[in-house]
C-alpha positions as CSV (number, residue, x, y, z in Angstrom):
1,M,-132.6,175.0,96.0
2,S,-133.9,172.1,97.9
3,M,-135.0,172.5,101.3
4,S,-132.7,169.6,102.5
5,E,-131.5,169.7,106.1
6,T,-128.2,170.5,107.1
7,N,-126.1,167.3,107.6
8,Y,-124.0,167.6,110.7
9,V,-120.9,165.2,110.2
10,T,-117.5,164.7,111.5
11,M,-114.5,165.3,109.5
12,Q,-113.9,161.5,109.1
13,T,-117.5,161.0,107.7
14,F,-116.9,163.9,105.3
15,E,-113.7,162.7,103.9
16,L,-115.3,159.2,103.5
17,M,-118.1,160.6,101.5
18,K,-115.8,162.6,99.3
19,Q,-113.8,159.5,98.5
20,E,-117.1,157.6,97.7
21,L,-118.1,160.4,95.3
22,H,-114.6,160.3,93.7
23,T,-114.9,156.6,93.1
24,L,-118.3,156.9,91.7
25,K,-117.1,159.7,89.2
26,T,-113.7,158.2,88.3
27,V,-114.4,154.4,88.4
28,D,-118.2,153.5,88.3
29,R,-119.2,156.2,85.6
30,P,-116.7,155.1,83.1
31,A,-117.6,151.5,83.7
32,A,-121.2,152.3,83.2
33,S,-120.4,154.1,79.9
34,R,-118.1,151.2,78.7
35,A,-121.1,148.7,79.5
36,I,-123.4,150.7,77.3
37,A,-121.0,150.8,74.4
38,E,-120.3,147.2,74.6
39,A,-124.0,146.5,74.6
40,R,-124.8,148.8,71.9
41,E,-122.1,147.0,69.6
42,K,-124.2,143.8,70.0
43,G,-126.8,145.0,67.5
44,D,-130.4,145.7,67.4
45,L,-131.2,148.2,70.4
46,K,-135.0,147.3,70.2
47,E,-134.6,144.0,71.6
48,N,-131.3,144.3,73.5
49,A,-132.1,143.8,77.2
50,E,-128.3,144.2,78.1
51,Y,-128.4,147.6,76.7
52,D,-131.5,148.4,78.5
53,A,-130.0,147.1,81.8
54,A,-126.9,149.0,81.1
55,K,-128.9,152.2,80.6
56,E,-130.8,151.8,83.8
57,A,-127.7,151.2,85.8
58,Q,-126.2,154.3,84.5
59,G,-129.3,156.1,85.5
60,M,-129.2,154.9,88.9
61,L,-125.6,155.5,89.3
62,E,-126.0,159.2,88.2
63,A,-128.8,159.5,90.6
64,K,-126.6,158.4,93.4
65,I,-124.0,160.8,92.5
66,K,-126.4,163.5,92.7
67,H,-127.7,162.6,95.8
68,L,-124.1,162.2,97.3
69,E,-123.2,165.5,95.9
70,G,-126.3,167.0,97.6
71,V,-125.3,165.4,101.0
72,I,-121.9,166.9,100.8
73,A,-123.0,170.3,99.7
74,N,-125.2,170.4,102.7
75,S,-123.0,169.0,105.1
76,K,-121.5,171.0,108.0
77,I,-118.3,169.7,109.7
78,V,-118.6,169.7,113.4
79,D,-115.4,169.9,115.5
80,T,-116.0,167.8,118.6
81,N,-113.8,170.2,120.5
82,T,-116.0,173.1,120.3
83,I,-119.3,171.3,121.3
84,D,-121.3,172.8,124.3
85,T,-122.0,169.8,126.7
86,S,-124.4,172.1,128.9
87,K,-127.3,170.6,126.8
88,V,-127.9,167.8,124.4
89,T,-126.9,168.7,120.8
90,I,-125.6,167.1,117.7
91,L,-122.7,165.0,118.2
92,T,-122.8,164.9,122.0
93,K,-122.9,161.6,123.7
94,V,-125.9,161.5,126.2
95,T,-126.5,159.0,129.1
96,I,-130.3,158.5,129.7
97,T,-132.3,156.4,132.1
98,N,-135.6,155.2,130.7
99,L,-137.9,155.8,133.9
100,A,-140.3,153.0,133.1
101,T,-137.6,150.2,132.9
102,K,-134.9,152.1,134.9
103,K,-132.4,151.0,132.2
104,T,-129.6,153.4,131.5
105,V,-128.0,153.8,128.2
106,T,-125.7,156.0,126.3
107,Y,-126.3,157.4,122.6
108,Q,-124.3,159.7,120.4
109,I,-126.6,162.0,118.5
110,V,-125.6,162.2,114.9
111,G,-126.7,163.1,111.5
112,E,-129.0,161.0,109.6
113,K,-126.1,159.5,107.4
114,E,-124.2,158.3,110.4
115,A,-126.8,156.8,112.5
116,D,-126.2,153.3,113.4
117,L,-128.0,151.8,116.4
118,K,-125.6,149.0,116.9
119,A,-122.9,151.3,117.5
120,G,-124.9,153.6,119.9
121,K,-125.5,156.3,117.3
122,I,-129.0,157.8,117.0
123,S,-130.1,160.4,114.5
124,A,-131.1,163.8,115.7
125,S,-134.3,163.4,113.6
126,S,-135.1,160.1,115.1
127,P,-137.9,160.4,117.8
128,I,-135.6,159.9,120.8
129,G,-133.0,162.3,119.2
130,K,-135.7,165.0,118.8
131,G,-136.8,164.3,122.3
132,L,-133.3,164.8,123.7
133,I,-132.0,167.8,121.8
134,G,-131.7,170.9,123.8
135,K,-132.2,169.0,127.1
136,H,-130.0,169.6,130.1
137,K,-128.4,167.4,132.7
138,G,-131.1,166.2,135.1
139,E,-134.2,167.0,132.7
140,I,-136.6,164.6,131.6
141,A,-137.2,164.0,128.1
142,E,-140.7,162.9,126.9
143,V,-140.6,160.8,123.7
144,H,-143.6,159.9,121.6
145,A,-142.9,156.4,120.4
146,P,-145.2,154.1,118.5
147,T,-145.4,152.2,121.9
148,G,-146.7,155.2,123.8
149,M,-144.9,157.9,125.7
150,L,-141.3,157.2,126.9
151,K,-139.7,159.3,129.7
152,F,-135.9,159.4,129.9
153,K,-133.8,161.3,132.3
154,V,-130.7,162.9,131.1
155,E,-128.0,161.6,133.3
156,N,-124.9,163.0,131.6
157,I,-123.8,164.8,128.5
158,T,-120.1,164.3,127.1
159,V,-118.3,164.4,123.7
């Protein structure tokens, strides 16, 4: 049993991962087997670069399937209706002000798989995410960033 962390996801993300896994197993896996069979028919395996490439691709595909199965197995679906907004937790949206720059931003705290800075989604395991988890409205979160200590005031917490 690997010590992988629980992956908190929305139902939507969970369904997308299951679809991806299904495609990998039902479409990509047979295609990889076919590529190996076709390369094998071309003769001498010792100097058959196509066969080696097909075997390598299959190995990478199997690793990807295993990884995704692990992520799905460790996923916990979070219902956004039951989220406690008295403090910052996974899947809450938190509005913070950088005390140095006075800039206010809103981030949603998400699991590793869903992090997307452009969409305003930051991972709970990122430095800012870690600094914010558990904080209440009005509290100051201190975040150790490569550039030094950042201080953020929690302005609001919603879902």
